[in-house]
N, C-alpha and C positions, 0 to 999 in steps of 0.2 A: 926381699920381694923382687921378682924379675922386673927389669925395666924394658919397656917396648918403645922404641923411638919412632916418631911420626913426623912426616914432612907434608906440608900443604903446598900445592901448586895453585896459585891464585889467591889474592887477599882482597877480594871484593866483598859483596854482601854475605854470601854463604861462607866463604873462607874466614871472614871475620867472626861469624857466628860459631864456627867450629873451634877456632882458636879461643874464643871467649869461654865456651863450655869446657874445653880441655884445661883451661887455667882455673876457672871459678869452681868447677865440680871435681877438681883433682882428687880430693879425699873420698867423695862419694863413689867415684869411678874405681878407685883402688879397692874400696870395700866390696864393690859388686863384681869386679872383674878378677881381682886377685893379682893384679900387676900394676906397676907404675906406668901410666900412659904419658910419656914425655914428649912434648912438642919441641922437637929439636931445631927444625928449620922451616921457614916460610919463604917462598919465592914469588915475587911479583914485580912487574916492570915499574911500579910506583912504590918506592921504598921510603918516601918522605912524608906522605899524608898520615896524620895522626888518626888511628882507628879507635882511640879511647881504651886501649888494652895495654896493661903493663906486661910486656913480653918477657921481662926478666932475662933468663939465660938463653931464650930462644933467638936464633939468628934470623934476620930478615935480609934476604939477598935478592938480586935481580935475575940470576941465572938458574932456571929450573933444572938444567942438566946436572948441576952440582948436587941437588937433592937425590936425583935418580942414581947418580954414581957413588953416593955416599954409602959405604959398606955397613955403616952402623944403623941405617934407617930401615925399619922393617915394613912399615905401612905408609903408602903414599895416598894422599887425598887430593883428587883433582877437582877444583872448583873454577876452572878457567871458563868453561863453556865453549860452544862452537864445535866444529867438526874438522878443524885444521890442526892447529898447534896442540890442542887437547888430545887429538887422536895420536899424533906423533909421540907426545910425552907418555901416554898410557901404554902404547905398544912398547916403547923403549923401557918403561918401568917393569912391565911384565917380563920382557926378555932379560932384564937384570934380576929376575926372580924376586921382585917386590910385590907384596900384596897391594891391591889397588881398590880404593873406594871412590865412587863417583856419583854425582847427581845428574849427570849429563844425558837426559833422555833422547835428545836429538842424535847424539853420537851413538848411543846404544841402538836406537831404531835403525840408523843408517849403516852402522858398521859393527853391530853387536856380535854377529856370527863370527867375524874375524877376531874380535877382541877375546871372545870366550874360547875360541880355538887356541889362541896364543897363551891364555891363562892356563888352559888344560895342559898344553905342551910343556909349560914351565912349572907345573904343579904348585901354582899359587892361586889365591882367591881373588875374584873380581866381584865386588859387592856394590849394590846400587839401590838400596831401600829408598833413598830420597828422590829417585828419578820419577816415581809415580805416586801422586797423592800426598806429597810433603810428609807430614808427621804420621799419617795413617800407615800402619804396618801391613800394607797390601802384599808386598813382595814376600815377607816372611809367612804371611797367612797362606798364600798360594803354594809356596815352596815347601813349607814345613807343617804348619798347623792343619792344613787340609790334605795331608799326604795320602790318606786312605779314601779320598773322595774322587769321583769323576765330576769335573766341573761342567755343568751343562750350559750355563749362561752367566754373563756379567753385564750389568748396566751401570754406568758410572758418570758422574759429574766430575771432571778432572781438570777443569780450567776455571780458576777463580775470577779471572777477568770477565769471561763470558757470563758466568753465573751472576756476577755483580751487575752487569749491564742489563741482563734479562730481569733481574729482581727490581732494578730501578724503573724500568719500563712498566713492569707489572704493578708496582706500588703507587707510582704517581703519574703514570701516563707520559713519561718523558719520551722524547724521540730517541732513536738509536744514537744519533749524533750527539745529543746532549748527554745521554748516559755514558757514552764513551769518553767525552771530555771530562766528565766528573770522575770517572775511573782513572783517567790519566792524572788529574789534579791530586787524587788521593794516593797515587803511586801504585794502583792495582794494574794499570795498563802502561805499556811502553809508549814512547813518543811515536814509534812506528809499530802499530799493534797487529799487523797482519798475521803474524805467527799464531797469535791467540784467537783473534776474532774470525779468522778464516778456517779454524779447526785443526791446523797442522800440529800444534802443541799437543792437543788431545789425541790425535792420531799416533804421534810418537809413543805416547804412553800405552795406547791400546795395543800397538805392535808388540811391546814388551810383555804386557799382561797376557796376551794370547799365547805367546811362547811358553810362559810359566804355567798357564792353566792347562794347556793341551799337549805339552811336550813337542812343540813344533818349532821349526826354524823361525827366527824373527823375519817377518815379512811386512814391510811398510808400504811398498809400492802398489799392492793390490787392495789396500784399504780405501773404501769410498769415503771422501771427505767433503763436507760442506760446512760453511760458517754461518754466522748469524747476521750478516750485513743487511739482509732483506727483511728481517723481522720488524714489524711495525706495531704500534700500540693497538691498532684494530685487530690484529691477529691474536694478541694476548687477551684482549677484552672478549673476543669471540670464544676463545678457549675457556675463560672464566665462566661465561654464561652457560657452558655445557659441561662444567665440572672437570675441566682439563687445565694443565699447566704446561708451558713450553720451556723446555730445557735443552741445552746442547749436551747430547748424550754420546758416550762411547758405548757401543753395543757389540758384544761378542757372544756368539752362540755356536755350539758344536752340533754337527749333524753326522750322519753315518760316514760320509766321505768328504766333507768340507766344513769350513768354518765361515759363519757370517762375521764380517768385521766391517763396521760402518760407523762414521761420525757425522752427525747432522742434527739440526734442530728437530726436536721430537715433542709431540703432544702426548702427555701422559695423564691418566686420571688422577684426581686429587687423592685417591686411596693409595696411590703408589708412594712409598716412603720418600722417594727422591723428590717428590713435588714440594716437600717442606724444607728442602736444603736451599737456603737463601744466602744473599750477599756473596762474599768471596769464599764461602766454605765449599769443600769437596766431599764427595761420598761415593761409595760403591756398594752395590747389592750383588752378592754372589749366590748363585743357585747351584747346589751340589747334591748328589744322590743320598749321601749319608746324613749330612747336616741340615738339609733343606736350605732355607734362606738365611744368609748372614749379611749384616750391613756394617760397614766401617764409615766413620764420619770424622772430619777434622779439617784443620787448616792445610790447604794444599800447597802453600808457598809462604814466603816470609823468611827472614833471617833465622830466627830461633827454631821454628817448627822444622825447617829443612835441616838445620844443623843438628837438631835432636835425632833425626833419622840417620844422618851421617854417623853420629856417635854410636848408634845401635850397631851399625856395620863394623865400626872400629872395635867395639867391645866384643862382637862375635869373633872377629879375626884374632884379637888378642887372646881370647880364651882358647882358640884353636892352637895358637903358637905355644902357649904355656903347657898345653896338654899333649903337644906333638901330633895334633890331628889336622894338619893343613888340608884344605879342600874336602873337609868332612862331608859337607852338603854340596851336591852338584849345583853348578851355577844356575841352571834353569829348573832344578828340582827333579830332573830325569837324568839317568845315566846317559852318557854320550851316545851309546849304541842304540838308544831308544828315542832319540830325537828324530822326529819324522818330518817329511815334507807334506804338509796338509794344505791343499789348495783353498783359497778364499773364494767364496761364492761371488760369481759375477753379479753385479748389482741388478742387471737386467732380469735376473731370475727371481728377485725378491718378490714375495707376495705379502702385502700388508694393507692397511687402510690409510687413506690420505685426506688431509685437509688441503683445499685448493683455494687460492684467492686470485680473482681477476679484477683488473681495472678496466671498465668498459665505457664506451660512449652511451649516452642516454638515448638509445635508438630502439624502436620496437623490434622485437624478435631476437635480441641479442642472447637472452637467456636460453631460448629454444635452440639457437644455433650451437651454443656451447654444449648444451645437454645432448644435442644430436651427435656431435663429434665424439663425446665421451661414450655414448651408446654404441656408436660404430666400432669403438675399440674395446667393447665388452666391459665397460666400466659402469657399474651400477651406482646411482646416487642415493645416499641415505637421507641427506637433508640439504636444503638450499636456503640461503639467507641473502637477500638483496637489500642493501642499505640505500638511503637517500643520497642525493648528490653531495659530494664533499666540496671543499672550498674551490678546487680547480675544475669543478664541473664533471668530474668522473664519478661513475657509479661502482662502488665495490660490490662484488659478488663473491660470497663465500660458500663453499661446498664441502661436505664430508662424504666420502665414498664408502661403499661396502668393500670387502676384501677385493683387491685388484692386483694386477701384475705390473711391476715397475716399468718394463719395456713398453707395455700398452699405454701406461699413463704418460710416459715421456713422449711417445709418438702422438698421443692425443694433444698434449700441450704444445708440441711443435706445430701441429695443424692449426690449433686455436690461435697461436701467436701470429699467424699470417693473416688472420682476418682483420679487416679495417676497423671493426667495432671494438677490438680489444687493444688496449694501449700498454706497451711495454711487455715484459716477460711475466707470466703467471708465477705466483709464489706457491711452493709446494712444501708441506710439512708432513712427515710420516707420523703415524699414530702407533704407539706401543701400549697395549692394554695391560701387560704384565711387566714387572721389573726385570 
């Protein structure tokens, strides 16, 4: 049986999970892959901490360059994270004609076009199933399973931290701050959680998925991104009363000459399957012309779910190696000559429905002034709800609009924010009626 040697760069949570599966599932992997997957070397700056794994003959070293330069290693797994040393190591590995597996969505979103070009030039595979949605096979589904489909839209919950926080607020009325602290205590959120709660982690994943779905260059900079910091229990309660749920969604839709690509809190009807995805779980709904609606659901993070996705890439590459079919599947699922530059829709051109919340002084005529400004900007109101004074004396005013233009809504909110009767910045949540 052929032996395929593997090296791991980074021995943190994910790297430990990959090593654990390679060791503990050795026989199962041999039976399924038809080759011996041998973990030859691991590199990490910390070579003394006990990870609870019997490494046996596997070497644990501190210099990742030795793995890249080892002529006997076929596949390198990058689990370092970040966009500095990880980028340097991956580029060097590809140039040394090593196949590379990574879960590094931030690196792929920011530098994926360069990495894929380098892999193509060196005729090696670059695989990244674990970069989007953890153990859910999103990458393989878009790149291979749906090969005969035109993907028309994707809606996804791709960040377990945000989903856990929103679920906590929804279930027990917790404040955002309390739900975030709980997520941190449970290990769902980092001590510095901005990447997650401000939507950037989700945007990284959407940039990758758009490229796979539509055969376009990876484009992160033009994706509209908002996080969940401003969501309050009263927003979620209002949504419940009218049959809606609030989720942080990644939304991608193809049009004739552009792609919608946006990440923001979204109000969706309870009939939408994503409304029932709770706690730290992830899910994606894919609309395609031949298959219709397909939904994937699973753990989006965690040591073993992520490691499982990494092993699926290792197995695919190993099968390619033993069959002599390297780079059998194009990295983005499209031949290089057919990767296009497809522009992302300017957010100002979006037309959708909106939920708006204002904190107002308890003065006569405030509601009429807000409604007047909205009307002047061609924004029609479907429903209005004015609550009684809250503890600090402010009056919450909630509105749902009919279909409106984003630029008009933003202009109206800017005008309303300057009035003395409205306190602070209005909260805006876009409404999606279909997944």
